[in-house]
KOLDRENRO-616528 format. One record per atom (N, C-alpha, C): atom name; x, y, z; residue number from 1. Coordinates in Angstrom, 3 decimals. Atoms other than C-alpha are relative to their C-alpha. Layout:
N
CA / X / Y / Z / NUM
...
***
This chain:
141
N / 0.847 / -0.732 / 0.074 / 1
CA / -0.091 / -0.202 / 0.000 / 1
C / 0.951 / 1.368 / -0.220 / 1
N / -0.859 / -0.971 / 0.328 / 2
CA / 1.077 / 3.462 / -1.010 / 2
C / -0.476 / 1.066 / 0.919 / 2
N / 0.278 / -1.114 / -0.933 / 3
CA / 1.351 / 6.231 / 1.593 / 3
C / -0.615 / 1.218 / -0.346 / 3
N / 0.603 / -0.827 / 0.538 / 4
CA / -0.391 / 9.326 / 1.576 / 4
C / 1.370 / 1.201 / -0.915 / 4
N / -1.035 / -0.948 / 0.140 / 5
CA / 1.833 / 11.386 / -0.871 / 5
C / 0.158 / 1.427 / 0.291 / 5
N / 0.073 / -1.699 / 0.068 / 6
CA / 2.947 / 15.146 / -0.326 / 6
C / 0.630 / 0.189 / -1.040 / 6
N / -0.613 / -0.588 / 1.285 / 7
CA / 4.333 / 17.319 / -3.336 / 7
C / 1.323 / 0.065 / 0.746 / 7
N / -0.981 / -0.243 / -0.253 / 8
CA / 7.887 / 17.478 / -3.522 / 8
C / 0.693 / 1.671 / -0.345 / 8
N / -0.293 / -1.382 / 0.654 / 9
CA / 10.120 / 20.689 / -4.083 / 9
C / 1.295 / -0.468 / -0.585 / 9
N / -1.357 / 0.592 / 0.750 / 10
CA / 13.019 / 20.141 / -6.559 / 10
C / 0.478 / 1.022 / -0.548 / 10
N / -0.532 / -1.333 / 0.675 / 11
CA / 15.401 / 23.350 / -7.620 / 11
C / 0.990 / -0.723 / -0.707 / 11
N / -1.129 / 0.186 / 0.873 / 12
CA / 17.694 / 22.861 / -10.550 / 12
C / 0.227 / 1.404 / -0.627 / 12
N / -0.397 / -0.975 / 0.927 / 13
CA / 19.498 / 25.033 / -12.491 / 13
C / -0.174 / 0.103 / -1.213 / 13
N / 0.006 / 0.117 / 1.543 / 14
CA / 19.166 / 26.503 / -15.946 / 14
C / 0.496 / 1.143 / 0.038 / 14
N / -0.294 / -0.972 / 0.777 / 15
CA / 20.942 / 28.946 / -18.154 / 15
C / -0.737 / 0.862 / -0.432 / 15
N / 0.949 / -1.136 / 0.719 / 16
CA / 17.856 / 30.622 / -19.595 / 16
C / -0.993 / -0.323 / 0.348 / 16
N / 1.510 / 0.101 / -0.579 / 17
CA / 14.631 / 31.405 / -17.909 / 17
C / -0.945 / -0.092 / -0.947 / 17
N / 1.085 / 0.359 / 0.892 / 18
CA / 12.792 / 31.947 / -20.950 / 18
C / 0.067 / -1.175 / -0.731 / 18
N / 0.190 / 1.189 / 0.625 / 19
CA / 13.824 / 28.574 / -22.797 / 19
C / -0.685 / -0.880 / 1.278 / 19
N / 0.749 / 0.919 / -0.862 / 20
CA / 12.745 / 26.874 / -19.361 / 20
C / -1.171 / 0.231 / 0.214 / 20
N / 1.143 / -0.573 / 0.176 / 21
CA / 9.848 / 28.904 / -19.412 / 21
C / -1.007 / -0.781 / -0.954 / 21
N / 0.720 / 0.442 / 0.995 / 22
CA / 8.758 / 27.568 / -22.619 / 22
C / 0.417 / -1.398 / -0.243 / 22
N / 0.102 / 1.724 / -0.116 / 23
CA / 9.830 / 23.956 / -22.207 / 23
C / -0.744 / -0.425 / 1.073 / 23
N / 0.692 / 0.450 / -0.758 / 24
CA / 8.442 / 23.297 / -19.052 / 24
C / -1.799 / 0.283 / 0.292 / 24
N / 0.865 / -0.329 / -0.085 / 25
CA / 5.725 / 25.352 / -19.301 / 25
C / -1.289 / -0.130 / -1.383 / 25
N / 1.239 / 0.545 / 0.925 / 26
CA / 4.091 / 25.106 / -22.881 / 26
C / 0.228 / -1.556 / -0.186 / 26
N / -0.420 / 1.596 / 0.352 / 27
CA / 6.278 / 21.531 / -23.814 / 27
C / -0.551 / -1.146 / 0.953 / 27
N / 0.147 / 0.468 / -0.846 / 28
CA / 5.495 / 20.146 / -20.487 / 28
C / -1.018 / 0.179 / 0.538 / 28
N / 1.628 / -0.362 / -0.438 / 29
CA / 2.244 / 21.841 / -19.988 / 29
C / 0.350 / 0.471 / 1.785 / 29
N / -0.027 / -0.349 / -1.353 / 30
CA / 3.338 / 22.861 / -16.392 / 30
C / -0.280 / 1.311 / 0.438 / 30
N / 0.088 / -1.257 / -0.779 / 31
CA / 1.543 / 25.965 / -14.845 / 31
C / 0.922 / 0.812 / 0.775 / 31
N / -0.616 / -1.053 / -0.472 / 32
CA / 3.684 / 28.804 / -13.912 / 32
C / -0.307 / 0.175 / 1.468 / 32
N / 0.123 / -0.794 / -1.089 / 33
CA / 3.516 / 29.844 / -10.168 / 33
C / 0.851 / 1.412 / 0.251 / 33
N / -0.664 / -1.412 / 0.003 / 34
CA / 5.580 / 32.782 / -8.937 / 34
C / 1.550 / -0.560 / -0.752 / 34
N / -1.180 / -0.386 / 0.809 / 35
CA / 8.641 / 34.283 / -10.520 / 35
C / 0.707 / 1.336 / 0.200 / 35
N / -0.841 / -1.878 / 0.141 / 36
CA / 11.685 / 37.175 / -10.324 / 36
C / 0.908 / -0.337 / -1.259 / 36
N / -0.504 / -0.404 / 1.905 / 37
CA / 14.072 / 37.852 / -12.800 / 37
C / 1.135 / -1.411 / 0.280 / 37
N / -0.892 / 0.659 / -0.291 / 38
CA / 16.127 / 34.998 / -11.140 / 38
C / -0.529 / -1.409 / 0.191 / 38
N / 0.380 / 1.065 / -0.070 / 39
CA / 13.849 / 31.949 / -10.749 / 39
C / -1.374 / -0.345 / -0.679 / 39
N / 1.365 / 0.492 / 0.452 / 40
CA / 10.555 / 30.109 / -11.971 / 40
C / -0.661 / -1.150 / 1.011 / 40
N / 0.596 / 1.172 / -0.465 / 41
CA / 8.303 / 27.992 / -10.108 / 41
C / -0.886 / -0.363 / -0.868 / 41
N / 0.902 / 0.741 / 1.258 / 42
CA / 6.058 / 25.432 / -12.314 / 42
C / -0.516 / -1.240 / 1.159 / 42
N / 0.769 / 1.173 / -0.234 / 43
CA / 3.725 / 22.945 / -11.295 / 43
C / 0.063 / -1.146 / -0.467 / 43
N / -0.417 / 1.431 / 0.789 / 44
CA / 5.207 / 19.445 / -12.152 / 44
C / -0.846 / -0.797 / 0.359 / 44
N / 0.402 / 1.240 / -0.410 / 45
CA / 2.006 / 17.478 / -11.551 / 45
C / -0.394 / 0.000 / 1.307 / 45
N / 0.063 / 0.047 / -1.104 / 46
CA / 1.457 / 18.638 / -8.438 / 46
C / 1.161 / 0.185 / 1.655 / 46
N / -1.452 / -0.162 / -1.159 / 47
CA / 5.114 / 19.114 / -7.104 / 47
C / 0.755 / 1.405 / -0.620 / 47
N / -0.472 / -1.852 / -0.037 / 48
CA / 6.955 / 22.614 / -7.081 / 48
C / 1.062 / -0.497 / -0.654 / 48
N / -1.533 / -0.017 / 1.048 / 49
CA / 9.928 / 22.465 / -9.599 / 49
C / 0.313 / 1.555 / -0.235 / 49
N / -0.358 / -1.236 / 0.220 / 50
CA / 11.928 / 25.670 / -9.569 / 50
C / 1.419 / -0.171 / -0.694 / 50
N / -1.397 / -0.179 / 0.611 / 51
CA / 14.294 / 26.756 / -12.112 / 51
C / 0.758 / 0.931 / 0.176 / 51
N / -1.033 / -1.462 / -0.081 / 52
CA / 17.208 / 28.861 / -10.968 / 52
C / 0.848 / 0.205 / -0.866 / 52
N / -1.077 / -0.686 / 1.200 / 53
CA / 19.465 / 30.925 / -13.179 / 53
C / 0.672 / -0.023 / 0.807 / 53
N / -1.187 / 0.292 / -0.940 / 54
CA / 22.335 / 29.377 / -12.292 / 54
C / 1.413 / -0.559 / -1.429 / 54
N / -0.427 / 0.840 / 1.365 / 55
CA / 24.451 / 29.420 / -15.738 / 55
C / 1.601 / -0.202 / 0.115 / 55
N / -0.989 / 1.142 / 0.258 / 56
CA / 26.994 / 26.766 / -15.339 / 56
C / -0.091 / -0.601 / -0.255 / 56
N / -0.250 / 1.571 / 0.253 / 57
CA / 27.916 / 23.837 / -16.718 / 57
C / -0.581 / -0.965 / 0.771 / 57
N / 0.670 / 1.397 / -0.878 / 58
CA / 26.202 / 20.483 / -15.418 / 58
C / 0.432 / -1.243 / -0.938 / 58
N / -0.545 / 1.124 / 0.425 / 59
CA / 28.394 / 17.439 / -15.462 / 59
C / -1.058 / -1.666 / 0.374 / 59
N / 0.955 / 0.731 / -0.493 / 60
CA / 26.422 / 14.231 / -15.984 / 60
C / 0.412 / -1.124 / 0.095 / 60
N / -0.506 / 0.932 / -0.125 / 61
CA / 27.436 / 10.685 / -15.606 / 61
C / -0.809 / -0.954 / -0.608 / 61
N / 1.155 / 1.380 / 0.849 / 62
CA / 25.737 / 7.317 / -17.461 / 62
C / 0.306 / -1.498 / 0.760 / 62
N / -0.274 / 1.110 / -0.527 / 63
CA / 25.082 / 4.200 / -15.655 / 63
C / -0.905 / -1.216 / -0.715 / 63
N / 1.253 / 0.998 / 0.693 / 64
CA / 23.624 / 0.970 / -17.354 / 64
C / -0.925 / -0.430 / 0.681 / 64
N / 1.177 / 0.774 / -0.557 / 65
CA / 20.420 / -0.170 / -16.656 / 65
C / -1.008 / -0.842 / -0.952 / 65
N / 0.577 / 0.994 / 1.089 / 66
CA / 18.653 / -2.989 / -18.730 / 66
C / 0.332 / 0.320 / -1.482 / 66
N / -0.055 / -0.503 / 1.452 / 67
CA / 20.762 / -2.077 / -21.826 / 67
C / 0.241 / 1.137 / -0.420 / 67
N / -0.081 / -1.646 / 0.214 / 68
CA / 20.323 / 1.798 / -21.510 / 68
C / 1.344 / 0.893 / 0.675 / 68
N / -1.315 / -0.432 / -0.685 / 69
CA / 23.147 / 4.028 / -20.499 / 69
C / -1.185 / 1.477 / 0.486 / 69
N / 0.663 / -1.222 / -0.248 / 70
CA / 20.999 / 6.155 / -17.998 / 70
C / 0.793 / 1.229 / 0.491 / 70
N / -0.477 / -0.706 / -0.631 / 71
CA / 21.964 / 9.757 / -17.110 / 71
C / -0.281 / 0.405 / 1.238 / 71
N / 0.334 / -0.432 / -1.586 / 72
CA / 22.607 / 10.707 / -13.601 / 72
C / 0.875 / 1.014 / 0.265 / 72
N / 1.019 / -0.183 / -0.597 / 73
CA / 21.729 / 13.076 / -12.117 / 73
C / -1.234 / 0.311 / -0.898 / 73
N / 0.675 / -0.815 / 0.778 / 74
CA / 18.515 / 13.282 / -13.241 / 74
C / -1.704 / -0.299 / 0.578 / 74
N / 1.593 / -0.041 / -0.160 / 75
CA / 14.416 / 13.489 / -12.292 / 75
C / -0.609 / -0.422 / -0.756 / 75
N / 1.220 / 0.341 / 1.014 / 76
CA / 11.421 / 12.789 / -13.296 / 76
C / -1.710 / -0.197 / 0.743 / 76
N / 1.215 / -0.200 / -1.185 / 77
CA / 7.591 / 11.821 / -12.085 / 77
C / -0.414 / -1.382 / -0.809 / 77
N / 0.694 / 0.940 / 0.526 / 78
CA / 5.810 / 8.399 / -12.310 / 78
C / -1.511 / 0.462 / -0.593 / 78
N / 1.532 / -0.642 / 0.304 / 79
CA / 2.692 / 8.640 / -14.137 / 79
C / -0.456 / -1.400 / -0.461 / 79
N / 1.259 / 1.361 / 0.246 / 80
CA / -0.207 / 6.015 / -15.151 / 80
C / 0.547 / 0.064 / -1.492 / 80
N / -0.614 / 0.780 / 1.409 / 81
CA / 0.625 / 4.029 / -18.257 / 81
C / -1.262 / 0.504 / -0.756 / 81
N / 0.859 / -0.521 / 1.265 / 82
CA / -2.418 / 5.944 / -20.294 / 82
C / 0.834 / 1.883 / 0.009 / 82
N / -0.596 / -1.200 / 0.251 / 83
CA / -0.634 / 9.248 / -19.438 / 83
C / 1.518 / 0.336 / -0.282 / 83
N / -1.190 / -0.149 / 1.092 / 84
CA / 3.113 / 8.173 / -20.121 / 84
C / -0.397 / 0.031 / -1.649 / 84
N / 0.099 / 0.465 / 1.442 / 85
CA / 2.028 / 6.964 / -23.626 / 85
C / -0.896 / 1.306 / -0.437 / 85
N / 0.356 / -1.384 / 0.721 / 86
CA / 0.003 / 10.506 / -24.393 / 86
C / 1.361 / 0.959 / 0.155 / 86
N / -0.941 / -1.003 / -0.086 / 87
CA / 3.186 / 12.390 / -22.747 / 87
C / 0.865 / -0.480 / -1.039 / 87
N / -0.997 / 0.675 / 0.786 / 88
CA / 5.442 / 10.452 / -24.848 / 88
C / -0.335 / 0.568 / -1.884 / 88
N / 0.260 / -1.009 / 1.002 / 89
CA / 3.422 / 11.257 / -27.979 / 89
C / -0.080 / 1.499 / -0.563 / 89
N / 0.070 / -1.540 / 0.555 / 90
CA / 3.262 / 14.941 / -27.696 / 90
C / 1.190 / 0.414 / 0.141 / 90
N / -1.645 / -0.259 / -0.169 / 91
CA / 7.026 / 15.059 / -26.937 / 91
C / 0.723 / -0.014 / -1.273 / 91
N / -0.578 / 0.593 / 1.722 / 92
CA / 7.593 / 13.012 / -30.377 / 92
C / -0.632 / 1.304 / -1.111 / 92
N / 0.561 / -1.232 / 1.246 / 93
CA / 4.926 / 15.792 / -32.291 / 93
C / 0.847 / 0.868 / 0.374 / 93
N / -0.778 / -1.585 / 0.257 / 94
CA / 7.429 / 18.519 / -30.757 / 94
C / 1.065 / -0.115 / -0.283 / 94
N / -1.269 / 0.234 / 1.124 / 95
CA / 10.233 / 16.816 / -32.194 / 95
C / 1.231 / -0.488 / 1.321 / 95
N / -1.294 / 0.432 / -0.980 / 96
CA / 12.222 / 16.281 / -28.641 / 96
C / 0.776 / -1.127 / -0.532 / 96
N / -1.028 / 1.184 / 0.369 / 97
CA / 15.147 / 14.586 / -29.189 / 97
C / 0.649 / -1.137 / 1.571 / 97
N / -0.178 / 0.793 / -1.226 / 98
CA / 15.732 / 11.695 / -26.507 / 98
C / 0.895 / -0.495 / 0.473 / 98
N / -1.776 / 0.485 / -0.813 / 99
CA / 18.709 / 10.492 / -24.400 / 99
C / -0.684 / -1.514 / -0.379 / 99
N / 0.286 / 1.858 / 0.491 / 100
CA / 16.794 / 6.868 / -24.627 / 100
C / -1.755 / 0.424 / 0.039 / 100
N / 0.915 / 0.250 / 0.349 / 101
CA / 13.713 / 6.757 / -26.213 / 101
C / -1.250 / -0.786 / 0.731 / 101
N / 0.897 / 0.707 / -0.486 / 102
CA / 10.252 / 5.814 / -25.231 / 102
C / -0.243 / -1.642 / -0.005 / 102
N / 0.217 / 1.064 / 0.283 / 103
CA / 10.013 / 2.044 / -24.714 / 103
C / -0.385 / -0.666 / 1.551 / 103
N / -0.268 / 0.929 / -1.467 / 104
CA / 9.913 / -1.139 / -21.814 / 104
C / 0.837 / -0.094 / -0.106 / 104
N / -1.581 / 0.355 / -0.164 / 105
CA / 12.595 / -1.694 / -20.048 / 105
C / -0.580 / -1.502 / 1.143 / 105
N / 0.360 / 0.714 / -1.181 / 106
CA / 12.639 / -4.847 / -17.561 / 106
C / -1.252 / -0.965 / -0.429 / 106
N / 1.543 / 0.694 / 0.721 / 107
CA / 9.811 / -6.535 / -20.083 / 107
C / -0.004 / -1.239 / 0.677 / 107
N / 0.471 / 1.364 / -0.532 / 108
CA / 8.312 / -9.490 / -18.094 / 108
C / 0.775 / -0.503 / 1.235 / 108
N / -0.618 / 0.681 / -1.226 / 109
CA / 10.515 / -9.244 / -14.912 / 109
C / -0.739 / 1.204 / 1.112 / 109
N / 0.110 / -0.972 / -0.867 / 110
CA / 9.751 / -7.345 / -11.631 / 110
C / 0.389 / 0.999 / -0.373 / 110
N / -0.706 / -1.488 / 0.392 / 111
CA / 10.014 / -3.772 / -12.118 / 111
C / -0.144 / 0.385 / -1.544 / 111
N / 0.240 / -0.461 / 1.429 / 112
CA / 8.864 / -3.683 / -15.653 / 112
C / -0.605 / 1.193 / 0.165 / 112
N / 0.442 / -1.194 / -0.382 / 113
CA / 8.339 / -0.275 / -16.700 / 113
C / -0.209 / 0.382 / -1.568 / 113
N / -0.278 / -0.850 / 1.220 / 114
CA / 7.770 / 2.256 / -19.410 / 114
C / 0.878 / 1.379 / 0.457 / 114
N / -0.998 / -1.068 / -0.238 / 115
CA / 10.368 / 4.995 / -19.511 / 115
C / 0.440 / 0.555 / -1.521 / 115
N / -0.558 / -1.130 / 0.625 / 116
CA / 11.664 / 7.997 / -21.236 / 116
C / 0.796 / 0.959 / 0.434 / 116
N / -1.234 / -1.321 / -0.329 / 117
CA / 14.524 / 10.340 / -21.069 / 117
C / 0.103 / 1.135 / -1.039 / 117
N / -0.497 / -1.499 / 0.998 / 118
CA / 15.295 / 14.082 / -22.637 / 118
C / 0.455 / 0.541 / 0.855 / 118
N / -0.683 / -1.456 / -0.438 / 119
CA / 16.777 / 16.943 / -21.503 / 119
C / -0.857 / 1.178 / -0.256 / 119
N / 0.376 / -1.470 / 0.051 / 120
CA / 16.017 / 20.459 / -20.933 / 120
C / 0.573 / 0.734 / -0.891 / 120
N / -0.754 / -0.720 / 0.858 / 121
CA / 16.877 / 23.160 / -22.745 / 121
C / 1.538 / 0.165 / 0.880 / 121
N / -1.588 / -0.208 / -0.615 / 122
CA / 20.103 / 23.586 / -20.000 / 122
C / 0.460 / -1.463 / 0.327 / 122
N / -0.594 / 1.035 / 0.237 / 123
CA / 20.692 / 20.035 / -20.707 / 123
C / -0.303 / -0.799 / 1.831 / 123
N / 0.685 / 0.819 / -1.443 / 124
CA / 18.781 / 18.673 / -16.961 / 124
C / -0.241 / -1.338 / -0.716 / 124
N / 0.530 / 0.961 / 0.681 / 125
CA / 18.066 / 14.951 / -17.597 / 125
C / -1.231 / -0.576 / 0.698 / 125
N / 1.139 / -0.087 / -0.522 / 126
CA / 14.330 / 14.427 / -17.183 / 126
C / -0.610 / -1.568 / -0.539 / 126
N / 1.336 / 1.012 / 0.114 / 127
CA / 12.343 / 10.860 / -16.751 / 127
C / -1.089 / 0.110 / 0.523 / 127
N / 0.876 / 0.301 / -0.031 / 128
CA / 9.411 / 9.778 / -17.257 / 128
C / -0.768 / -1.023 / -0.143 / 128
N / 0.345 / 1.599 / 0.272 / 129
CA / 8.090 / 6.475 / -16.553 / 129
C / -1.257 / -0.603 / 0.655 / 129
N / 1.080 / 0.410 / -0.078 / 130
CA / 4.920 / 4.296 / -16.065 / 130
C / -0.213 / -1.652 / 0.555 / 130
N / 0.090 / 1.252 / -0.424 / 131
CA / 4.094 / 0.905 / -14.385 / 131
C / -0.952 / -0.312 / 0.081 / 131
N / 1.410 / 0.803 / -0.187 / 132
CA / 1.278 / -1.315 / -14.625 / 132
C / -0.688 / -0.301 / 0.759 / 132
N / 0.776 / -0.068 / -1.325 / 133
CA / 0.123 / -1.460 / -11.395 / 133
C / 1.184 / 1.177 / 0.995 / 133
N / -1.120 / -0.613 / -0.929 / 134
CA / 1.990 / 1.540 / -9.638 / 134
C / 0.127 / -0.297 / 1.397 / 134
N / 0.641 / 0.514 / -1.414 / 135
CA / 0.754 / 0.613 / -6.333 / 135
C / 1.036 / -1.392 / 0.411 / 135
N / -0.702 / 1.281 / 0.314 / 136
CA / 2.186 / -2.779 / -6.893 / 136
C / 1.648 / -0.286 / -0.282 / 136
N / -1.431 / 0.091 / 0.337 / 137
CA / 5.069 / -2.412 / -8.667 / 137
C / 0.901 / 0.777 / 0.030 / 137
N / -0.830 / -1.194 / -0.323 / 138
CA / 6.688 / 1.057 / -7.699 / 138
C / 1.221 / -0.334 / 0.612 / 138
N / -0.651 / 0.112 / -0.224 / 139
CA / 8.694 / -0.370 / -5.258 / 139
C / 0.021 / -1.639 / 0.223 / 139
N / -0.050 / 1.366 / 0.584 / 140
CA / 8.592 / -4.403 / -6.077 / 140
C / 1.334 / -0.102 / 0.135 / 140
N / -1.444 / 0.684 / 0.347 / 141
CA / 11.781 / -6.484 / -5.360 / 141
C / -0.322 / -1.401 / -0.482 / 141
***
């Protein structure tokens, strides 16, 4: 059984607030909250994502996961499968370049999940994933 989830708060660095506003606001359809000349709050599916202007390079590492090279660090949200499928189609229609194309990993195994990875305009890696039954599968061992 899943506990009552509360919203998380995540602050990420971006090097262009206007590009972040377009990407998170328009492409990912995240409503904008408060903002200043140095940051923007977005409602990412009920969670507070804050893009802070921080024009520095970000290093990433990659770890192998079921044949994919997963970028680290990354963040994202677990969706219902139908919502994940709709988002994948919308991102493909937007011409988003995927780091890892939408697909199912761990197929037929514990932890089977639909996943996709892409970068925001400041090269922050984002993963959206879905399980057949979130309550049963999210933390299955």
